[in-house]
N, C-alpha and C positions, 0 to 999 in steps of 0.2 A: 594499487594502480587504478582499478575500476571504481573504487570508492571516491577517489578524487574526481573522476569523470561524472559522478552522479550530481545532478542539479542540487541535491540536498547538501552536498559538501563543497560545492564549487567556491573557491576563494577563501575558504576558512583557514584559520591559523594552522600552520604546518604541524606543530606539536599535537594539536587536537586530532587532526586527520591521521597522524602516525599512530597515536594511541588507539584510534578506532581500527586501523589496519592491523594492529597487533592482536586484537581480539576477534577479528573477522576470520572465518574459516572458509577457504575455497573448497566447494563441494560440487561434484558432478552427479547428475540424476538422469535416469533413463526415461524415455517417453512413457507416459501413463503413471508415473510416480506421483503420489499425493504428498506434497510438502506439509500440508496441514488440512484439516477438515473443519468446516464450520462447527463451532462449539468446542473445539480442542483448546487446551490451555495455550494462551498467547505468550510464547517465551522467546521468539526470535523474530527479527525482521531481515529482509533479504535485499541484495543489490544484484541485478542481473548482469552477468558478464556476457553470456551467449545463450541463445535458445529462445523459448517461448513458454510462458506460464499463463494458463487460463484461470481467472478468478470467477467462482460461481457461488450462487446463494440458493437456499431453499432445497426442499426435498427433491425437486425435479432437476436440480443442478443447472439452473438457468445462468448462462454466462453473463457476467456484468462488466468484465474488463479483461483485456489481454495485455500482458506485460511482454513487450517484444523489442525494446530499445536498450542497448547496452547502457548501464548506469542507472536504469530505472529502478526505483525502490518500491517494495510492497511488504505486506505483513506488518504494517505499522500499528495494528491494534495493540501490539505488545508495548508500544511506546506511549500510549495515551490512556493508561490506566483502565484498559479493558482486560478482564480476566480471560476472555476467550476470543478466538478469531471470529470475525463477522462473516467470513466467506471461506470457501475451500480453494486451495491452490493446487492445480494439477499441471505437470509438465507435459506440453504438447509435442515436444521433440526432445532429443538429448539436450540437456540444459546444464549450464555451469553458473553457479551463484556464489556470492559472498554471503555466508550465513553469519548473522551477528546476534549474539546473546543480548537480549534487551536489558537484563539487570546489570550486566557489566557496562553496557553502553550508557545507561542512565547514570551510573556512578561517574563515568567520564564527564558527562554533561554537568553533574553537580560540582565536580572539581574545577570546571571551566565554565562558569555561568554565562560569560559573554558569548562564547561560541555555542553553548547550549541554547541560549536565547535565539541566536541566528538560526540554528538548526530547527527549533520549534516553529519559528516564523516561516521558514521554508516548507516545513512539513504541513503547516496550516494551509499554505498556498497550494501544495500538492493535493491535499484533501479537498480543498475548495474546487480545484480544477476537475478532479474526478467527480465531484458532486454535480457540477455544471454539465459535464459529459453525460452523467447518468440521467439528469433531467432531460437533456436533448434526446437521448435514446428512448426514454419513456414516452415523451410527447410525440416523437416521430413514429413510434411503432404502435401506439395505442389508439390514435385518433380521438383521444379524450377531450371533452369540452372542459376547459379550465375557467373557473370563475374567481373573482377577487375574494380574498378571505380576511380582509380587515387587518392585514399585516402579520398574520400568524405564520405565513409561509407554507401552510398546508394546501395541497392541491385537492380540489373537490372534483370527483368524476361523476357526471350525470348518469342516471339509471340507464339511459339508452346506450351509453358507451361502455357500460360495465358488462 
């Protein structure tokens, strides 16, 4: 039910969504539970049903994103050929999720390339949106001076801002 509400699966072929729902496991977690830690093997991705999950990076566990809307997906490192998670995920309150094994999901996508392509396209959009959100957070909190980089996309921070 919540998989269909996720933007990643909206409007997809009913058979495809049903196959995904068949491999999804509805799980409840208590506040403070870590679903995964940065560097752990990336084996699952998740769709939020209810609750809140904080995604954090680095040794100081700096928050980078909060998952708090029903249908929102995260843990997608497991779907883009990353061996490990790039962040840690901690439940900030009692949380209910759909936990999806990435290997089983990738097999479903291989069997249905059209819906698999649509999913990957939507996943790329999600990643892009989170990247833009991260850029906004970085620039609003750091007061960094940004200079043109000749199209490399890298941000240069002046010595005075660092």
